[in-house]
C-alpha positions in Angstrom: 102.9 -151.1 -183.0 100.0 -149.9 -180.8 97.8 -152.4 -179.1 94.8 -151.7 -176.9 95.0 -155.1 -174.8 92.0 -154.4 -172.4 89.8 -151.6 -171.6 88.3 -150.8 -168.0 84.8 -149.9 -168.3 82.6 -147.7 -166.0 79.5 -149.8 -165.7 77.4 -147.1 -164.5 74.8 -146.1 -167.0 76.0 -142.8 -168.6 72.7 -141.1 -168.7 71.9 -142.0 -165.1 75.2 -140.3 -164.4 74.4 -137.2 -165.9 70.8 -137.3 -164.3 72.5 -137.5 -160.9 74.5 -134.5 -161.7 71.7 -132.3 -162.8 69.4 -133.4 -159.8 72.4 -132.3 -157.5 72.6 -129.2 -159.5 69.0 -128.2 -159.0 69.1 -129.2 -155.3 72.3 -127.1 -154.6 70.6 -124.0 -156.4 67.6 -124.2 -153.8 69.9 -124.4 -150.7 72.2 -121.8 -152.0 69.4 -119.1 -152.4 67.9 -120.3 -149.0 71.3 -119.9 -147.1 72.0 -116.5 -148.9 68.7 -115.1 -147.7 69.1 -116.8 -144.1 72.8 -115.7 -143.7 71.7 -111.9 -144.7 68.7 -111.9 -142.2 70.7 -113.6 -139.5 73.9 -112.0 -139.9 75.8 -115.4 -139.9 79.0 -115.3 -141.6 79.3 -119.2 -141.3 76.0 -119.6 -143.2 77.1 -117.1 -145.8 80.1 -119.1 -146.0 78.2 -122.3 -146.5 76.0 -120.6 -149.0 79.2 -119.4 -151.0 80.4 -122.7 -151.0 77.1 -124.2 -152.2 77.3 -121.8 -154.8 80.9 -123.0 -155.8 79.3 -126.5 -156.0 76.6 -125.5 -158.4 79.4 -124.2 -160.6 81.5 -127.2 -160.1 78.6 -129.6 -160.7 77.7 -127.7 -163.9 81.6 -128.2 -165.1 81.4 -131.8 -164.3 78.0 -132.2 -166.1 79.7 -130.7 -169.1 82.6 -132.7 -168.9 80.8 -135.7 -168.5 78.6 -135.0 -171.8 81.9 -134.3 -173.6 83.9 -137.3 -172.6 81.4 -139.4 -174.2 81.9 -137.6 -177.8 83.6 -139.9 -180.4 87.1 -139.3 -181.7 87.6 -137.7 -185.2 90.4 -137.3 -187.4 91.2 -134.0 -185.7 90.4 -135.2 -182.1 91.9 -138.6 -182.2 91.5 -139.4 -178.5 88.1 -137.6 -178.5 87.4 -135.6 -175.3 88.6 -138.3 -172.9 90.4 -135.7 -171.0 87.4 -133.3 -170.3 86.6 -134.9 -166.9 90.4 -134.7 -165.7 90.3 -131.0 -166.7 86.8 -130.5 -164.9 88.5 -132.2 -161.7 91.3 -129.9 -161.9 89.1 -126.6 -162.2 86.9 -127.9 -159.4 89.7 -128.6 -157.0 91.2 -125.2 -158.1 87.9 -123.5 -157.1 87.8 -125.4 -153.8 91.2 -123.7 -152.8 89.9 -120.4 -154.0 86.9 -120.3 -152.0 88.7 -121.6 -148.8 91.4 -118.9 -148.9 88.4 -116.3 -149.3 86.5 -117.8 -146.2 89.6 -117.7 -144.1 89.9 -113.7 -145.0 86.4 -113.1 -144.2 86.5 -115.2 -140.8 89.6 -113.0 -139.9 87.5 -109.9 -140.4 84.3 -111.2 -138.7 86.5 -112.3 -135.6 87.9 -108.8 -135.1 84.5 -107.3 -135.5 81.9 -109.6 -133.9 78.3 -109.4 -134.4 75.0 -110.8 -133.0 73.7 -113.8 -135.0 70.2 -115.2 -135.1 70.9 -118.8 -134.0 67.4 -120.4 -134.7 67.5 -119.4 -138.2 71.1 -120.8 -138.7 70.1 -124.0 -137.2 67.3 -124.8 -139.5 69.1 -123.6 -142.5 72.1 -125.8 -141.5 69.7 -128.9 -141.0 68.2 -128.1 -144.6 71.8 -128.0 -145.9 72.7 -131.4 -144.3 69.6 -133.1 -145.6 69.8 -131.7 -149.3 73.8 -132.3 -149.5 73.5 -135.6 -147.7 70.9 -136.9 -150.4 73.4 -135.5 -153.1 76.3 -137.1 -151.8 74.6 -140.6 -151.8 73.7 -139.9 -155.3 77.3 -139.6 -156.3 79.1 -141.6 -154.0 79.3 -145.0 -156.1 80.6 -143.0 -159.3 83.1 -141.1 -157.2 84.9 -144.3 -156.4 86.0 -144.6 -160.3 85.8 -141.3 -161.6 88.1 -138.4 -160.8 85.5 -135.9 -162.2 82.6 -137.4 -160.2 85.1 -137.4 -157.1 85.6 -133.7 -157.4 81.9 -133.0 -157.5 81.3 -135.5 -154.7 84.0 -133.7 -152.7 82.3 -130.4 -153.1 79.2 -131.8 -151.8 80.6 -134.0 -149.2 82.6 -130.9 -147.7 79.6 -128.9 -147.8 77.6 -131.3 -146.0 80.3 -131.4 -143.4 80.3 -127.6 -143.2 76.4 -127.6 -142.6 77.1 -129.7 -139.7 79.8 -127.3 -138.3 77.2 -124.5 -138.9 74.6 -126.6 -137.0 76.8 -127.0 -134.0 77.7 -123.2 -134.2 74.2 -122.0 -134.4 73.3 -124.2 -131.1 76.3 -122.7 -129.0 75.3 -119.2 -130.3 71.6 -119.9 -129.5 72.1 -121.4 -126.0 75.5 -119.7 -124.8 75.9 -116.5 -127.1 79.3 -117.8 -128.3 79.3 -115.5 -131.5 82.8 -116.0 -132.0 82.3 -119.6 -132.7 81.0 -118.6 -136.2 84.4 -117.2 -137.2 86.1 -120.3 -135.7 83.9 -122.7 -137.6 84.5 -120.9 -140.8 88.1 -121.3 -140.5 87.8 -125.1 -140.0 85.6 -125.5 -142.9 88.2 -123.6 -145.0 90.9 -125.7 -143.7 89.1 -128.8 -144.5 88.3 -127.5 -148.1 92.3 -126.6 -148.6 93.3 -130.0 -147.6 90.6 -132.1 -149.9 91.2 -129.4 -152.7 94.8 -129.6 -152.9 94.8 -133.5 -152.9 92.8 -133.6 -155.9 94.4 -130.7 -157.7 97.7 -132.7 -157.3 96.1 -135.7 -158.6 94.6 -134.2 -161.6 97.6 -132.0 -162.3 99.7 -135.2 -162.6 97.4 -136.9 -165.0 97.3 -133.5 -167.2 101.1 -133.3 -167.1 101.5 -137.0 -168.3 103.2 -138.0 -165.1 103.9 -141.6 -164.5 101.1 -142.9 -162.1 102.4 -143.0 -158.5 101.7 -146.7 -158.3 103.9 -147.6 -161.0 107.6 -147.9 -161.3 109.4 -147.9 -164.6 112.4 -150.0 -163.3 109.6 -152.8 -162.3 107.8 -152.7 -165.4 111.2 -152.8 -167.5 112.2 -155.7 -165.4 109.0 -157.4 -166.0 109.4 -157.0 -169.6 112.7 -158.2 -169.7 111.9 -161.5 -168.2 111.3 -162.6 -171.7 114.3 -164.3 -173.0 113.9 -162.7 -176.7 114.4 -159.1 -175.2 117.5 -157.5 -174.4 116.8 -154.1 -173.3 113.7 -151.9 -172.7 114.5 -148.0 -173.3 112.9 -144.8 -174.2 110.1 -145.6 -172.1 106.9 -143.6 -171.4 104.1 -144.4 -169.1 101.1 -141.9 -168.4 97.4 -141.8 -167.9 95.1 -140.5 -170.8 92.4 -140.6 -168.2 91.4 -142.9 -165.1 90.3 -146.0 -167.4 93.3 -145.7 -169.8 96.9 -146.1 -168.9 99.4 -145.9 -171.8 102.9 -147.2 -172.3 105.0 -146.7 -175.1 108.9 -148.1 -175.4 111.6 -149.5 -177.7 112.3 -153.2 -177.2 115.9 -154.2 -178.1 115.6 -157.8 -179.2 118.7 -160.4 -179.3 117.8 -161.7 -182.7 116.7 -160.2 -185.9 113.0 -161.6 -185.2 110.4 -161.8 -188.1 106.9 -159.8 -187.8 105.1 -163.0 -186.7 107.6 -163.6 -184.1 107.4 -160.1 -182.7 103.8 -160.2 -182.6 103.9 -163.6 -180.4 106.3 -161.7 -178.0 104.3 -158.5 -178.0 101.1 -160.4 -177.1 102.8 -161.8 -174.1 104.2 -158.5 -172.9 100.8 -157.0 -173.2 99.3 -159.9 -170.9 102.1 -159.2 -168.2 101.8 -155.2 -168.4 98.1 -155.5 -168.2 97.6 -158.3 -165.4 100.8 -157.0 -163.2 100.2 -153.3 -163.7 97.0 -152.3 -165.1 98.5 -150.9 -168.3 96.0 -151.5 -171.0 97.4 -149.5 -174.1 100.7 -150.6 -175.3 102.8 -149.1 -178.2 106.1 -150.7 -178.9 108.9 -150.1 -181.4 111.1 -153.1 -181.9 114.7 -152.7 -182.6 117.7 -154.9 -183.3 121.3 -153.6 -183.1 120.1 -150.1 -183.6 122.7 -147.4 -182.5 120.7 -145.3 -180.2 120.6 -144.5 -176.2 119.4 -147.8 -174.4 118.5 -145.6 -171.0 115.0 -146.4 -169.8 114.4 -142.5 -169.8 115.5 -140.7 -173.0 115.0 -136.9 -173.2 113.1 -136.4 -176.5 
């Protein structure tokens, strides 16, 4: 018997979130074009790498925007969950793109390090400052929503790492201008790429776990089972599954073995108490329970379907 005991709502206005993404897309298109032109004119690989990352930001923000719009679509008889997983898929795609970009940057940096060229430091500095300002503003736009939404967090990480990359490019531009340390360009590119790998992998792993219906890291099936079995009417909890539909919905389904052959009314009373415990202690807000009494089936917590 399925029950949705409580829902966690994102209180950010949905249209406002979409507008923030659209504004960030527009700003990143401007900075990407400027950095591509500047990187070609100056000969700076770190500036071109920053432009490439900015371009990946544009694509990731577009993916996030589309996912945000789809996630609001209503459920139907053919799509009973609607598109609630759209934002998780977007987060997975965006984090994977971070890793791909990072590997490519490392490859380009190695090639440039072996064949260093002179770089126009002043142009690099001004474009890096522009990148810091534009990406810094976009980071502020998405900061609040990134704390409660994996899709927005993937877009936020793209922008935050790009802002950090622009800071690194600025430092490199100053060193190249005043000391002619042109090799710094390649070193900074590698450092940017390593940071992207670290951030991208963490988000890729988190979104992959949700897509694969893994039990959330913060939950223990054994502890959940013990909490349910505190009720004197319940003999055993088995055939249990816990997973996240998205970041707002954590689901549990399980079989409850009762000591007595309870009535439906008595079962509903116990179920209400179980739902309260699951929500208050574990944050599980969608519960589906199959009641049983003296049924001959496996009683293990995990039963292979």
